[in-house]
C-alpha positions in Angstrom: -13.9 -5.1 -6.8 -10.2 -3.8 -7.0 -8.3 -2.4 -9.7 -5.0 -4.5 -10.4 -1.9 -3.1 -12.1 0.6 -5.5 -13.0 4.0 -3.7 -13.1 6.7 -5.6 -15.3 10.1 -4.4 -16.0 11.4 -5.1 -19.4 13.8 -8.1 -19.9 17.8 -7.6 -20.1 19.6 -5.6 -22.7 23.2 -5.5 -23.5 23.5 -2.3 -21.2 21.5 -3.8 -18.3 24.5 -6.4 -18.4 27.1 -3.8 -18.3 25.5 -1.7 -15.6 25.5 1.5 -17.2 23.0 4.3 -16.8 20.4 3.9 -19.7 17.3 6.0 -19.5 16.5 7.4 -22.7 19.1 5.4 -24.7 16.8 3.5 -27.2 18.6 0.1 -27.0 16.7 -3.1 -27.7 16.6 -6.5 -25.5 19.4 -9.0 -25.9 18.4 -12.8 -26.7 18.1 -13.3 -22.9 15.7 -10.6 -22.6 13.5 -11.9 -25.5 13.3 -15.3 -23.7 12.3 -13.7 -20.8 9.2 -12.2 -22.6 8.4 -15.4 -24.1 8.4 -16.8 -20.4 6.4 -14.0 -19.4 3.9 -14.7 -22.1 3.2 -18.0 -20.3 3.6 -16.8 -16.9 0.7 -14.3 -18.0 -1.8 -16.6 -19.1 -3.5 -17.1 -15.7 -4.3 -13.3 -15.7 -7.4 -11.9 -16.9 -5.5 -8.8 -18.3 -7.9 -6.3 -20.2 -5.4 -3.6 -21.0 -1.5 -3.5 -21.9 0.5 -0.4 -22.0 4.1 0.0 -22.2 6.7 2.7 -22.8 7.8 3.9 -26.2 11.3 2.8 -25.5 12.6 -0.1 -27.9 13.6 -2.5 -25.0 10.1 -2.1 -23.2 8.0 -1.7 -26.3 9.4 -5.2 -28.0 9.2 -6.9 -24.5 5.4 -6.0 -24.4 4.9 -7.0 -28.0 6.5 -10.4 -27.4 5.0 -11.2 -24.1 1.4 -9.9 -25.0 1.1 -11.1 -28.6 -2.4 -10.7 -29.6 -3.1 -7.6 -27.4 -3.3 -4.1 -28.4 -0.6 -2.3 -26.8 -1.0 1.4 -25.9 2.3 3.2 -26.2 2.3 5.9 -23.4 5.5 8.4 -23.7 5.1 9.1 -19.9 6.2 5.6 -19.1 9.8 6.2 -20.2 12.6 6.1 -17.9 14.5 9.1 -16.5 16.5 10.8 -18.8 20.4 10.9 -17.0 21.6 13.3 -19.6 25.4 13.4 -19.2 25.7 10.1 -17.1 23.6 8.4 -20.2 25.5 5.3 -21.2 28.1 5.4 -18.8 28.9 3.0 -15.6 29.2 4.3 -12.0 33.1 4.0 -12.1 33.2 5.8 -15.6 31.0 8.6 -14.2 33.2 8.9 -11.0 36.1 9.6 -13.2 34.3 12.3 -15.7 32.1 13.8 -13.1 33.1 13.1 -9.6 31.9 16.2 -7.8 28.5 16.4 -9.6 27.8 12.6 -9.5 28.7 12.5 -5.7 26.4 15.3 -4.9 23.7 13.7 -7.2 24.1 10.4 -5.3 23.7 12.1 -1.8 20.9 14.3 -3.1 19.1 13.2 -6.5 16.0 15.5 -5.7 18.3 18.5 -5.2 20.7 18.1 -8.0 19.8 18.5 -11.5 21.9 16.6 -14.3 23.0 18.5 -17.3 20.9 17.5 -20.3 18.6 15.3 -18.1 15.6 15.0 -16.1 15.2 16.3 -12.6 14.2 13.7 -10.2 10.9 15.7 -9.0 9.9 15.9 -12.7 10.6 12.4 -13.3 8.5 11.3 -10.3 5.8 13.8 -11.1 5.4 12.3 -14.6 5.4 8.7 -13.4 2.5 9.4 -10.7 0.3 11.1 -13.4 0.7 8.4 -15.6 -0.2 5.9 -13.1 -3.2 7.7 -12.0 -4.3 7.9 -15.5 -4.1 4.2 -16.1 -5.6 3.3 -12.6 -8.6 5.8 -13.6 -9.0 4.1 -17.2 -8.9 0.5 -15.7 -11.4 0.7 -12.6 -12.4 -2.6 -11.1 -10.2 -4.3 -14.3 -6.6 -5.7 -14.6 -3.9 -3.7 -16.4 -0.2 -4.7 -17.2 2.2 -2.2 -17.5 5.7 -2.8 -19.4 8.1 0.1 -18.1 11.3 0.6 -16.3 13.1 0.2 -13.1 13.2 3.5 -12.4 9.2 4.1 -13.1 8.5 1.1 -10.6 10.4 2.2 -8.1 8.7 5.6 -7.6 5.2 3.9 -7.8 6.3 1.3 -5.0 8.2 3.8 -3.1 5.4 6.0 -2.8 3.2 3.0 -1.6 5.9 2.2 1.0 6.6 5.7 1.8 10.1 5.1 1.2 13.0 7.8 1.9 15.2 6.6 -0.9 13.7 4.7 -3.8 17.3 3.6 -4.4 16.6 0.6 -1.9 14.0 -0.8 -3.7 15.4 -3.6 -6.0 13.6 -4.2 -9.5 15.5 -6.5 -11.7 14.9 -6.9 -15.5 11.8 -8.8 -16.6 10.5 -8.7 -12.8 6.6 -8.4 -11.8 5.3 -6.2 -9.1 1.6 -6.3 -8.6 -0.5 -3.6 -6.8 -4.3 -3.2 -6.1 -6.4 -0.3 -5.9 -9.0 -0.7 -3.5 -10.9 0.7 -0.3 -8.0 0.8 1.7 -5.7 2.5 -1.1 -3.0 0.8 -2.9 -1.4 -2.5 -1.5 1.6 -4.3 -2.8 0.7 -7.8 -3.7 3.6 -8.9 -5.4 7.2 -7.3 -5.5 10.0 -7.8 -7.8 9.1 -11.4 -8.8 11.2 -13.5 -11.2 10.2 -16.7 -10.0 8.5 -17.7 -13.1 11.8 -17.3 -15.1 12.9 -20.8 -13.6 9.8 -22.7 -14.6 
């Protein structure tokens, strides 16, 4: 037997379209994101899911409610995205104009530069790992779905791949990534899949 964790990034929002840094900003799904959730519900019918967990941020929580209607969804605060502090709500170009030196340093060394008002990258990693460990322990030899954010999924996948820079891992809105914990450790079964959206 193995423990199967289905990692799902929430669907599209007005801010994902604009490509702004959106960590703790509590924005909801746009109509396209709601439609993605309905399509995910159809995709998940083939999975024998016993538990569903979600970030408490509106875009994830509401995506989970639409996609897993009928399930009791447990909200876990530790599944929220990284807090980008003063970068919140700004695009790459806007941050380069307002905070060029700090932003350049952070892009070069995110683990070594703390964003004012935000999470440190190391603390974000620790929080994400702690929550995943807890969910895996609670669902031994079961299947659990986790609706969360791009950053959290990148941390989890990056740990398995032993990635030096998780920013190289692409996790698009409404994508599915599946990991299995068995005797050989964690294995990535599926990564960043959105094929179901075209069905």
